[in-house]
N, CA, C and O atoms as a GROMACS GRO file, in nm:
protein
  536
    1UNK      N    1  10.043  18.248  -3.484
    1UNK     CA    2  10.124  18.296  -3.359
    1UNK      C    3  10.265  18.329  -3.414
    1UNK      O    4  10.347  18.238  -3.433
    2UNK      N    5  10.293  18.455  -3.438
    2UNK     CA    6  10.419  18.491  -3.502
    2UNK      C    7  10.552  18.444  -3.431
    2UNK      O    8  10.653  18.426  -3.500
    3UNK      N    9  10.555  18.426  -3.303
    3UNK     CA   10  10.670  18.374  -3.228
    3UNK      C   11  10.702  18.232  -3.266
    3UNK      O   12  10.816  18.199  -3.297
    4UNK      N   13  10.596  18.145  -3.264
    4UNK     CA   14  10.622  18.014  -3.319
    4UNK      C   15  10.656  17.997  -3.460
    4UNK      O   16  10.731  17.908  -3.497
    5UNK      N   17  10.601  18.082  -3.541
    5UNK     CA   18  10.642  18.086  -3.682
    5UNK      C   19  10.799  18.130  -3.685
    5UNK      O   20  10.876  18.069  -3.759
    6UNK      N   21  10.840  18.225  -3.613
    6UNK     CA   22  10.972  18.262  -3.628
    6UNK      C   23  11.070  18.153  -3.583
    6UNK      O   24  11.176  18.130  -3.641
    7UNK      N   25  11.024  18.083  -3.466
    7UNK     CA   26  11.102  17.963  -3.416
    7UNK      C   27  11.116  17.866  -3.527
    7UNK      O   28  11.229  17.831  -3.558
    8UNK      N   29  11.012  17.818  -3.591
    8UNK     CA   30  11.008  17.720  -3.689
    8UNK      C   31  11.096  17.759  -3.805
    8UNK      O   32  11.165  17.674  -3.861
    9UNK      N   33  11.096  17.889  -3.842
    9UNK     CA   34  11.170  17.930  -3.957
    9UNK      C   35  11.324  17.913  -3.911
    9UNK      O   36  11.405  17.861  -3.987
   10UNK      N   37  11.356  17.956  -3.795
   10UNK     CA   38  11.496  17.934  -3.735
   10UNK      C   39  11.537  17.794  -3.738
   10UNK      O   40  11.649  17.764  -3.782
   11UNK      N   41  11.456  17.705  -3.695
   11UNK     CA   42  11.491  17.565  -3.699
   11UNK      C   43  11.510  17.514  -3.841
   11UNK      O   44  11.608  17.447  -3.872
   12UNK      N   45  11.409  17.550  -3.930
   12UNK     CA   46  11.423  17.504  -4.072
   12UNK      C   47  11.547  17.556  -4.135
   12UNK      O   48  11.602  17.487  -4.222
   13UNK      N   49  11.601  17.678  -4.097
   13UNK     CA   50  11.717  17.733  -4.159
   13UNK      C   51  11.840  17.656  -4.113
   13UNK      O   52  11.941  17.654  -4.184
   14UNK      N   53  11.834  17.590  -3.990
   14UNK     CA   54  11.948  17.514  -3.926
   14UNK      C   55  11.960  17.391  -3.984
   14UNK      O   56  12.071  17.341  -3.998
   15UNK      N   57  11.845  17.327  -4.023
   15UNK     CA   58  11.846  17.190  -4.069
   15UNK      C   59  11.927  17.165  -4.209
   15UNK      O   60  11.916  17.246  -4.300
   16UNK      N   61  11.999  17.064  -4.221
   16UNK     CA   62  12.066  17.052  -4.352
   16UNK      C   63  11.964  17.035  -4.456
   16UNK      O   64  11.847  17.003  -4.437
   17UNK      N   65  12.025  17.060  -4.576
   17UNK     CA   66  11.926  17.053  -4.700
   17UNK      C   67  11.902  16.904  -4.735
   17UNK      O   68  11.796  16.876  -4.790
   18UNK      N   69  11.982  16.816  -4.711
   18UNK     CA   70  11.960  16.674  -4.744
   18UNK      C   71  12.048  16.595  -4.655
   18UNK      O   72  12.169  16.617  -4.652
   19UNK      N   73  11.985  16.496  -4.576
   19UNK     CA   74  12.067  16.420  -4.484
   19UNK      C   75  12.162  16.327  -4.564
   19UNK      O   76  12.264  16.289  -4.507
   20UNK      N   77  12.136  16.289  -4.687
   20UNK     CA   78  12.226  16.215  -4.770
   20UNK      C   79  12.343  16.279  -4.800
   20UNK      O   80  12.443  16.210  -4.822
   21UNK      N   81  12.348  16.424  -4.806
   21UNK     CA   82  12.455  16.494  -4.846
   21UNK      C   83  12.562  16.513  -4.735
   21UNK      O   84  12.672  16.565  -4.758
   22UNK      N   85  12.522  16.466  -4.612
   22UNK     CA   86  12.615  16.459  -4.501
   22UNK      C   87  12.718  16.359  -4.520
   22UNK      O   88  12.694  16.252  -4.574
   23UNK      N   89  12.848  16.396  -4.470
   23UNK     CA   90  12.949  16.287  -4.459
   23UNK      C   91  12.921  16.192  -4.344
   23UNK      O   92  12.850  16.234  -4.253
   24UNK      N   93  12.968  16.071  -4.337
   24UNK     CA   94  12.933  15.980  -4.234
   24UNK      C   95  12.983  16.017  -4.096
   24UNK      O   96  12.925  15.969  -3.998
   25UNK      N   97  13.091  16.102  -4.081
   25UNK     CA   98  13.132  16.135  -3.951
   25UNK      C   99  13.179  16.279  -3.956
   25UNK      O  100  13.298  16.308  -3.952
   26UNK      N  101  13.075  16.374  -3.967
   26UNK     CA  102  13.123  16.518  -3.971
   26UNK      C  103  13.197  16.564  -3.836
   26UNK      O  104  13.176  16.511  -3.727
   27UNK      N  105  13.280  16.662  -3.857
   27UNK     CA  106  13.352  16.706  -3.735
   27UNK      C  107  13.260  16.813  -3.664
   27UNK      O  108  13.239  16.919  -3.724
   28UNK      N  109  13.210  16.794  -3.551
   28UNK     CA  110  13.119  16.886  -3.468
   28UNK      C  111  13.191  17.020  -3.448
   28UNK      O  112  13.311  17.025  -3.421
   29UNK      N  113  13.111  17.131  -3.463
   29UNK     CA  114  13.162  17.256  -3.420
   29UNK      C  115  13.125  17.281  -3.275
   29UNK      O  116  13.028  17.228  -3.221
   30UNK      N  117  13.212  17.369  -3.213
   30UNK     CA  118  13.187  17.405  -3.072
   30UNK      C  119  13.041  17.478  -3.059
   30UNK      O  120  12.993  17.534  -3.157
   31UNK      N  121  12.982  17.474  -2.949
   31UNK     CA  122  12.856  17.532  -2.919
   31UNK      C  123  12.874  17.687  -2.964
   31UNK      O  124  12.975  17.754  -2.944
   32UNK      N  125  12.762  17.728  -3.024
   32UNK     CA  126  12.763  17.877  -3.064
   32UNK      C  127  12.634  17.939  -3.031
   32UNK      O  128  12.528  17.881  -3.053
   33UNK      N  129  12.642  18.059  -2.977
   33UNK     CA  130  12.531  18.131  -2.941
   33UNK      C  131  12.461  18.186  -3.052
   33UNK      O  132  12.520  18.260  -3.130
   34UNK      N  133  12.332  18.157  -3.068
   34UNK     CA  134  12.253  18.219  -3.180
   34UNK      C  135  12.182  18.343  -3.141
   34UNK      O  136  12.166  18.434  -3.221
   35UNK      N  137  12.140  18.348  -3.020
   35UNK     CA  138  12.073  18.468  -2.975
   35UNK      C  139  12.088  18.486  -2.831
   35UNK      O  140  12.111  18.390  -2.756
   36UNK      N  141  12.073  18.618  -2.786
   36UNK     CA  142  12.078  18.649  -2.638
   36UNK      C  143  11.990  18.765  -2.623
   36UNK      O  144  12.010  18.866  -2.690
   37UNK      N  145  11.893  18.757  -2.537
   37UNK     CA  146  11.798  18.868  -2.510
   37UNK      C  147  11.809  18.901  -2.367
   37UNK      O  148  11.802  18.811  -2.283
   38UNK      N  149  11.825  19.025  -2.333
   38UNK     CA  150  11.841  19.079  -2.199
   38UNK      C  151  11.699  19.075  -2.126
   38UNK      O  152  11.599  19.121  -2.182
   39UNK      N  153  11.694  19.027  -2.016
   39UNK     CA  154  11.563  19.012  -1.941
   39UNK      C  155  11.572  19.113  -1.823
   39UNK      O  156  11.676  19.175  -1.798
   40UNK      N  157  11.454  19.128  -1.752
   40UNK     CA  158  11.444  19.226  -1.642
   40UNK      C  159  11.414  19.137  -1.518
   40UNK      O  160  11.389  19.017  -1.526
   41UNK      N  161  11.419  19.206  -1.404
   41UNK     CA  162  11.383  19.142  -1.269
   41UNK      C  163  11.502  19.060  -1.227
   41UNK      O  164  11.615  19.106  -1.241
   42UNK      N  165  11.481  18.934  -1.174
   42UNK     CA  166  11.582  18.851  -1.131
   42UNK      C  167  11.662  18.774  -1.225
   42UNK      O  168  11.755  18.700  -1.193
   43UNK      N  169  11.617  18.798  -1.350
   43UNK     CA  170  11.683  18.726  -1.465
   43UNK      C  171  11.766  18.808  -1.550
   43UNK      O  172  11.735  18.925  -1.573
   44UNK      N  173  11.876  18.752  -1.602
   44UNK     CA  174  11.970  18.847  -1.677
   44UNK      C  175  11.953  18.820  -1.823
   44UNK      O  176  11.943  18.916  -1.899
   45UNK      N  177  11.949  18.697  -1.869
   45UNK     CA  178  11.939  18.666  -2.011
   45UNK      C  179  11.861  18.551  -2.053
   45UNK      O  180  11.834  18.463  -1.971
   46UNK      N  181  11.822  18.545  -2.177
   46UNK     CA  182  11.760  18.422  -2.236
   46UNK      C  183  11.849  18.393  -2.348
   46UNK      O  184  11.854  18.469  -2.445
   47UNK      N  185  11.920  18.288  -2.342
   47UNK     CA  186  12.019  18.243  -2.444
   47UNK      C  187  11.972  18.124  -2.534
   47UNK      O  188  11.918  18.024  -2.486
   48UNK      N  189  11.996  18.140  -2.662
   48UNK     CA  190  11.984  18.012  -2.752
   48UNK      C  191  12.113  17.972  -2.811
   48UNK      O  192  12.180  18.048  -2.881
   49UNK      N  193  12.144  17.852  -2.781
   49UNK     CA  194  12.275  17.795  -2.812
   49UNK      C  195  12.261  17.677  -2.897
   49UNK      O  196  12.176  17.594  -2.868
   50UNK      N  197  12.346  17.660  -3.010
   50UNK     CA  198  12.336  17.550  -3.104
   50UNK      C  199  12.461  17.455  -3.055
   50UNK      O  200  12.576  17.498  -3.043
   51UNK      N  201  12.423  17.324  -3.030
   51UNK     CA  202  12.528  17.232  -2.996
   51UNK      C  203  12.536  17.118  -3.105
   51UNK      O  204  12.437  17.067  -3.157
   52UNK      N  205  12.664  17.086  -3.131
   52UNK     CA  206  12.678  16.957  -3.223
   52UNK      C  207  12.746  16.861  -3.135
   52UNK      O  208  12.857  16.884  -3.087
   53UNK      N  209  12.678  16.749  -3.115
   53UNK     CA  210  12.728  16.646  -3.016
   53UNK      C  211  12.790  16.531  -3.090
   53UNK      O  212  12.733  16.478  -3.186
   54UNK      N  213  12.912  16.490  -3.043
   54UNK     CA  214  12.979  16.381  -3.088
   54UNK      C  215  12.906  16.240  -3.048
   54UNK      O  216  12.833  16.229  -2.949
   55UNK      N  217  12.933  16.142  -3.130
   55UNK     CA  218  12.892  16.004  -3.075
   55UNK      C  219  12.967  15.973  -2.949
   55UNK      O  220  13.066  16.041  -2.922
   56UNK      N  221  12.932  15.884  -2.875
   56UNK     CA  222  13.008  15.836  -2.760
   56UNK      C  223  12.958  15.899  -2.626
   56UNK      O  224  12.846  15.949  -2.620
   57UNK      N  225  13.039  15.895  -2.526
   57UNK     CA  226  12.981  15.928  -2.401
   57UNK      C  227  12.918  16.068  -2.384
   57UNK      O  228  12.832  16.096  -2.300
   58UNK      N  229  12.968  16.150  -2.471
   58UNK     CA  230  12.905  16.289  -2.478
   58UNK      C  231  12.982  16.395  -2.419
   58UNK      O  232  13.090  16.369  -2.366
   59UNK      N  233  12.932  16.525  -2.425
   59UNK     CA  234  13.012  16.640  -2.385
   59UNK      C  235  12.912  16.707  -2.282
   59UNK      O  236  12.794  16.674  -2.276
   60UNK      N  237  12.966  16.798  -2.206
   60UNK     CA  238  12.891  16.874  -2.120
   60UNK      C  239  12.839  16.808  -2.004
   60UNK      O  240  12.752  16.861  -1.935
   61UNK      N  241  12.892  16.684  -1.975
   61UNK     CA  242  12.855  16.616  -1.855
   61UNK      C  243  12.928  16.674  -1.727
   61UNK      O  244  13.025  16.749  -1.740
   62UNK      N  245  12.878  16.636  -1.604
   62UNK     CA  246  12.933  16.690  -1.480
   62UNK      C  247  12.927  16.842  -1.475
   62UNK      O  248  13.018  16.907  -1.425
   63UNK      N  249  12.813  16.900  -1.530
   63UNK     CA  250  12.788  17.049  -1.498
   63UNK      C  251  12.647  17.058  -1.480
   63UNK      O  252  12.566  16.970  -1.508
   64UNK      N  253  12.622  17.176  -1.428
   64UNK     CA  254  12.472  17.220  -1.397
   64UNK      C  255  12.452  17.353  -1.463
   64UNK      O  256  12.544  17.427  -1.498
   65UNK      N  257  12.324  17.377  -1.475
   65UNK     CA  258  12.285  17.516  -1.527
   65UNK      C  259  12.216  17.586  -1.418
   65UNK      O  260  12.149  17.520  -1.338
   66UNK      N  261  12.225  17.717  -1.405
   66UNK     CA  262  12.178  17.806  -1.299
   66UNK      C  263  12.026  17.842  -1.322
   66UNK      O  264  11.957  17.896  -1.236
   67UNK      N  265  11.982  17.806  -1.445
   67UNK     CA  266  11.837  17.831  -1.466
   67UNK      C  267  11.788  17.714  -1.548
   67UNK      O  268  11.871  17.633  -1.589
   68UNK      N  269  11.666  17.700  -1.573
   68UNK     CA  270  11.600  17.596  -1.660
   68UNK      C  271  11.652  17.599  -1.799
   68UNK      O  272  11.692  17.702  -1.853
   69UNK      N  273  11.651  17.480  -1.857
   69UNK     CA  274  11.687  17.461  -2.008
   69UNK      C  275  11.589  17.376  -2.078
   69UNK      O  276  11.549  17.270  -2.029
   70UNK      N  277  11.552  17.420  -2.189
   70UNK     CA  278  11.468  17.345  -2.279
   70UNK      C  279  11.557  17.316  -2.402
   70UNK      O  280  11.613  17.409  -2.461
   71UNK      N  281  11.570  17.186  -2.440
   71UNK     CA  282  11.650  17.146  -2.552
   71UNK      C  283  11.546  17.091  -2.664
   71UNK      O  284  11.443  17.028  -2.638
   72UNK      N  285  11.584  17.121  -2.777
   72UNK     CA  286  11.507  17.084  -2.904
   72UNK      C  287  11.615  17.010  -3.003
   72UNK      O  288  11.712  17.071  -3.049
   73UNK      N  289  11.590  16.884  -3.028
   73UNK     CA  290  11.688  16.805  -3.105
   73UNK      C  291  11.656  16.833  -3.251
   73UNK      O  292  11.559  16.778  -3.303
   74UNK      N  293  11.737  16.920  -3.322
   74UNK     CA  294  11.710  16.959  -3.458
   74UNK      C  295  11.762  16.852  -3.554
   74UNK      O  296  11.718  16.851  -3.669
   75UNK      N  297  11.855  16.759  -3.513
   75UNK     CA  298  11.910  16.657  -3.610
   75UNK      C  299  11.970  16.548  -3.538
   75UNK      O  300  12.039  16.572  -3.438
   76UNK      N  301  11.950  16.423  -3.582
   76UNK     CA  302  12.006  16.314  -3.509
   76UNK      C  303  11.924  16.263  -3.395
   76UNK      O  304  11.805  16.291  -3.384
   77UNK      N  305  11.992  16.188  -3.310
   77UNK     CA  306  11.931  16.149  -3.193
   77UNK      C  307  12.023  16.172  -3.074
   77UNK      O  308  12.143  16.145  -3.085
   78UNK      N  309  11.973  16.221  -2.955
   78UNK     CA  310  12.042  16.248  -2.844
   78UNK      C  311  12.024  16.160  -2.722
   78UNK      O  312  11.910  16.134  -2.680
   79UNK      N  313  12.128  16.115  -2.666
   79UNK     CA  314  12.129  16.047  -2.539
   79UNK      C  315  12.136  16.143  -2.425
   79UNK      O  316  12.235  16.215  -2.407
   80UNK      N  317  12.031  16.144  -2.350
   80UNK     CA  318  12.017  16.254  -2.252
   80UNK      C  319  11.983  16.194  -2.109
   80UNK      O  320  11.900  16.104  -2.102
   81UNK      N  321  12.040  16.237  -2.005
   81UNK     CA  322  12.003  16.200  -1.868
   81UNK      C  323  12.051  16.307  -1.759
   81UNK      O  324  12.160  16.364  -1.766
   82UNK      N  325  11.968  16.326  -1.666
   82UNK     CA  326  12.019  16.407  -1.557
   82UNK      C  327  12.015  16.341  -1.418
   82UNK      O  328  11.938  16.247  -1.397
   83UNK      N  329  12.090  16.385  -1.331
   83UNK     CA  330  12.097  16.343  -1.195
   83UNK      C  331  12.105  16.197  -1.184
   83UNK      O  332  12.039  16.137  -1.099
   84UNK      N  333  12.192  16.133  -1.275
   84UNK     CA  334  12.215  15.988  -1.282
   84UNK      C  335  12.097  15.912  -1.296
   84UNK      O  336  12.100  15.795  -1.260
   85UNK      N  337  11.981  15.966  -1.350
   85UNK     CA  338  11.854  15.889  -1.372
   85UNK      C  339  11.865  15.807  -1.502
   85UNK      O  340  11.971  15.805  -1.564
   86UNK      N  341  11.767  15.744  -1.540
   86UNK     CA  342  11.763  15.663  -1.665
   86UNK      C  343  11.799  15.748  -1.780
   86UNK      O  344  11.760  15.865  -1.781
   87UNK      N  345  11.867  15.701  -1.873
   87UNK     CA  346  11.907  15.762  -1.998
   87UNK      C  347  11.787  15.758  -2.093
   87UNK      O  348  11.720  15.655  -2.103
   88UNK      N  349  11.762  15.866  -2.162
   88UNK     CA  350  11.657  15.882  -2.265
   88UNK      C  351  11.729  15.899  -2.402
   88UNK      O  352  11.834  15.962  -2.417
   89UNK      N  353  11.662  15.837  -2.497
   89UNK     CA  354  11.700  15.865  -2.634
   89UNK      C  355  11.603  15.969  -2.705
   89UNK      O  356  11.490  15.928  -2.727
   90UNK      N  357  11.633  16.090  -2.740
   90UNK     CA  358  11.556  16.187  -2.785
   90UNK      C  359  11.567  16.202  -2.934
   90UNK      O  360  11.674  16.245  -2.979
   91UNK      N  361  11.465  16.170  -3.017
   91UNK     CA  362  11.486  16.170  -3.163
   91UNK      C  363  11.472  16.327  -3.217
   91UNK      O  364  11.431  16.419  -3.146
   92UNK      N  365  11.510  16.336  -3.346
   92UNK     CA  366  11.499  16.473  -3.400
   92UNK      C  367  11.356  16.512  -3.398
   92UNK      O  368  11.266  16.433  -3.429
   93UNK      N  369  11.335  16.639  -3.360
   93UNK     CA  370  11.196  16.690  -3.342
   93UNK      C  371  11.149  16.677  -3.199
   93UNK      O  372  11.042  16.720  -3.158
   94UNK      N  373  11.230  16.619  -3.132
   94UNK     CA  374  11.179  16.592  -2.973
   94UNK      C  375  11.238  16.694  -2.883
   94UNK      O  376  11.321  16.773  -2.927
   95UNK      N  377  11.200  16.695  -2.762
   95UNK     CA  378  11.243  16.805  -2.672
   95UNK      C  379  11.280  16.739  -2.532
   95UNK      O  380  11.225  16.634  -2.498
   96UNK      N  381  11.371  16.801  -2.456
   96UNK     CA  382  11.395  16.755  -2.321
   96UNK      C  383  11.409  16.876  -2.229
   96UNK      O  384  11.438  16.985  -2.277
   97UNK      N  385  11.390  16.861  -2.103
   97UNK     CA  386  11.392  16.972  -2.013
   97UNK      C  387  11.489  16.946  -1.897
   97UNK      O  388  11.502  16.832  -1.853
   98UNK      N  389  11.556  17.050  -1.847
   98UNK     CA  390  11.646  17.033  -1.732
   98UNK      C  391  11.600  17.136  -1.627
   98UNK      O  392  11.600  17.256  -1.652
   99UNK      N  393  11.562  17.086  -1.511
   99UNK     CA  394  11.534  17.177  -1.397
   99UNK      C  395  11.654  17.256  -1.361
   99UNK      O  396  11.765  17.212  -1.389
  100UNK      N  397  11.640  17.369  -1.303
  100UNK     CA  398  11.747  17.455  -1.246
  100UNK      C  399  11.837  17.364  -1.156
  100UNK      O  400  11.784  17.303  -1.064
  101UNK      N  401  11.964  17.355  -1.178
  101UNK     CA  402  12.059  17.281  -1.094
  101UNK      C  403  12.072  17.133  -1.121
  101UNK      O  404  12.151  17.067  -1.053
  102UNK      N  405  12.004  17.081  -1.213
  102UNK     CA  406  12.014  16.938  -1.253
  102UNK      C  407  12.148  16.910  -1.310
  102UNK      O  408  12.200  16.990  -1.388
  103UNK      N  409  12.209  16.796  -1.271
  103UNK     CA  410  12.338  16.758  -1.311
  103UNK      C  411  12.333  16.678  -1.444
  103UNK      O  412  12.260  16.578  -1.451
  104UNK      N  413  12.410  16.719  -1.550
  104UNK     CA  414  12.421  16.650  -1.674
  104UNK      C  415  12.498  16.518  -1.643
  104UNK      O  416  12.618  16.518  -1.615
  105UNK      N  417  12.422  16.406  -1.649
  105UNK     CA  418  12.490  16.278  -1.629
  105UNK      C  419  12.510  16.201  -1.755
  105UNK      O  420  12.594  16.111  -1.759
  106UNK      N  421  12.430  16.233  -1.870
  106UNK     CA  422  12.438  16.181  -1.992
  106UNK      C  423  12.409  16.284  -2.093
  106UNK      O  424  12.302  16.344  -2.082
  107UNK      N  425  12.493  16.314  -2.194
  107UNK     CA  426  12.454  16.408  -2.307
  107UNK      C  427  12.555  16.390  -2.412
  107UNK      O  428  12.674  16.419  -2.398
  108UNK      N  429  12.495  16.335  -2.531
  108UNK     CA  430  12.573  16.305  -2.645
  108UNK      C  431  12.492  16.243  -2.761
  108UNK      O  432  12.375  16.208  -2.741
  109UNK      N  433  12.550  16.229  -2.878
  109UNK     CA  434  12.471  16.174  -2.990
  109UNK      C  435  12.456  16.029  -2.947
  109UNK      O  436  12.543  15.968  -2.884
  110UNK      N  437  12.335  15.976  -2.986
  110UNK     CA  438  12.283  15.836  -2.971
  110UNK      C  439  12.346  15.741  -3.079
  110UNK      O  440  12.369  15.622  -3.058
  111UNK      N  441  12.372  15.804  -3.193
  111UNK     CA  442  12.423  15.726  -3.305
  111UNK      C  443  12.572  15.699  -3.297
  111UNK      O  444  12.647  15.792  -3.266
  112UNK      N  445  12.622  15.572  -3.322
  112UNK     CA  446  12.770  15.547  -3.310
  112UNK      C  447  12.861  15.636  -3.399
  112UNK      O  448  12.972  15.673  -3.362
  113UNK      N  449  12.808  15.667  -3.518
  113UNK     CA  450  12.902  15.742  -3.620
  113UNK      C  451  12.830  15.851  -3.669
  113UNK      O  452  12.848  15.881  -3.787
  114UNK      N  453  12.747  15.919  -3.597
  114UNK     CA  454  12.685  16.058  -3.653
  114UNK      C  455  12.674  16.149  -3.542
  114UNK      O  456  12.655  16.107  -3.428
  115UNK      N  457  12.686  16.273  -3.569
  115UNK     CA  458  12.659  16.386  -3.483
  115UNK      C  459  12.509  16.414  -3.461
  115UNK      O  460  12.424  16.368  -3.537
  116UNK      N  461  12.482  16.486  -3.360
  116UNK     CA  462  12.338  16.536  -3.339
  116UNK      C  463  12.353  16.680  -3.312
  116UNK      O  464  12.453  16.730  -3.261
  117UNK      N  465  12.242  16.745  -3.352
  117UNK     CA  466  12.240  16.894  -3.322
  117UNK      C  467  12.129  16.925  -3.241
  117UNK      O  468  12.016  16.881  -3.264
  118UNK      N  469  12.161  17.012  -3.134
  118UNK     CA  470  12.054  17.051  -3.037
  118UNK      C  471  12.049  17.202  -3.021
  118UNK      O  472  12.153  17.267  -3.018
  119UNK      N  473  11.927  17.261  -3.012
  119UNK     CA  474  11.909  17.401  -2.978
  119UNK      C  475  11.877  17.399  -2.838
  119UNK      O  476  11.778  17.339  -2.797
  120UNK      N  477  11.960  17.464  -2.757
  120UNK     CA  478  11.926  17.479  -2.616
  120UNK      C  479  11.878  17.621  -2.584
  120UNK      O  480  11.944  17.719  -2.618
  121UNK      N  481  11.764  17.631  -2.520
  121UNK     CA  482  11.705  17.761  -2.478
  121UNK      C  483  11.728  17.761  -2.325
  121UNK      O  484  11.680  17.672  -2.254
  122UNK      N  485  11.805  17.867  -2.274
  122UNK     CA  486  11.858  17.870  -2.143
  122UNK      C  487  11.818  18.009  -2.066
  122UNK      O  488  11.848  18.118  -2.116
  123UNK      N  489  11.754  18.000  -1.955
  123UNK     CA  490  11.726  18.116  -1.878
  123UNK      C  491  11.845  18.144  -1.792
  123UNK      O  492  11.887  18.051  -1.723
  124UNK      N  493  11.901  18.254  -1.786
  124UNK     CA  494  12.026  18.282  -1.696
  124UNK      C  495  11.984  18.380  -1.595
  124UNK      O  496  11.936  18.489  -1.626
  125UNK      N  497  12.000  18.339  -1.468
  125UNK     CA  498  11.965  18.449  -1.361
  125UNK      C  499  12.076  18.549  -1.347
  125UNK      O  500  12.189  18.522  -1.389
  126UNK      N  501  12.049  18.660  -1.291
  126UNK     CA  502  12.146  18.771  -1.274
  126UNK      C  503  12.266  18.712  -1.185
  126UNK      O  504  12.246  18.631  -1.093
  127UNK      N  505  12.387  18.760  -1.221
  127UNK     CA  506  12.508  18.728  -1.153
  127UNK      C  507  12.555  18.590  -1.185
  127UNK      O  508  12.639  18.545  -1.107
  128UNK      N  509  12.515  18.511  -1.286
  128UNK     CA  510  12.560  18.377  -1.317
  128UNK      C  511  12.600  18.371  -1.462
  128UNK      O  512  12.559  18.450  -1.546
  129UNK      N  513  12.679  18.275  -1.484
  129UNK     CA  514  12.724  18.251  -1.640
  129UNK      C  515  12.625  18.161  -1.693
  129UNK      O  516  12.618  18.154  -1.816
  130UNK      N  517  12.548  18.093  -1.625
  130UNK     CA  518  12.444  18.008  -1.686
  130UNK      C  519  12.483  17.854  -1.680
  130UNK      O  520  12.397  17.766  -1.684
  131UNK      N  521  12.614  17.828  -1.671
  131UNK     CA  522  12.659  17.692  -1.652
  131UNK      C  523  12.776  17.687  -1.549
  131UNK      O  524  12.872  17.764  -1.556
  132UNK      N  525  12.764  17.602  -1.464
  132UNK     CA  526  12.870  17.584  -1.358
  132UNK      C  527  12.912  17.446  -1.343
  132UNK      O  528  12.829  17.356  -1.358
  133UNK      N  529  13.034  17.419  -1.313
  133UNK     CA  530  13.086  17.284  -1.292
  133UNK      C  531  13.017  17.208  -1.173
  133UNK      O  532  12.982  17.268  -1.072
  134UNK      N  533  13.000  17.077  -1.191
  134UNK     CA  534  12.924  17.004  -1.073
  134UNK      C  535  13.028  16.990  -0.956
  134UNK      O  536  12.995  16.936  -0.850
   0.00000   0.00000   0.00000
């Protein structure tokens, strides 16, 4: 299946060469868009964004997405929760899903002194930015 192979090649290219080579507390980069594909019909875009999450309470809380989001944890562990539900710890290689309009109530690295990296696959409806404050 060529699409899956392309996805796995992208993920492999983003993973660090060796976890031991990382510094104990790297400075995370702001989210960066890796790809955007224009869609037709009621949908505008399909975005792929790389997030580096700090330890602690997290970033991106108190916001909603205007379309569904599938997250893939590329490195580290992620604390994740929506709509003030139970918090989950998602390990590297794991995924999480957000329904359209779900509120980020927890989102950050689960490790006290290490960042986590997440690939987010977001569907953006026409006339929306994809993310709105809660």
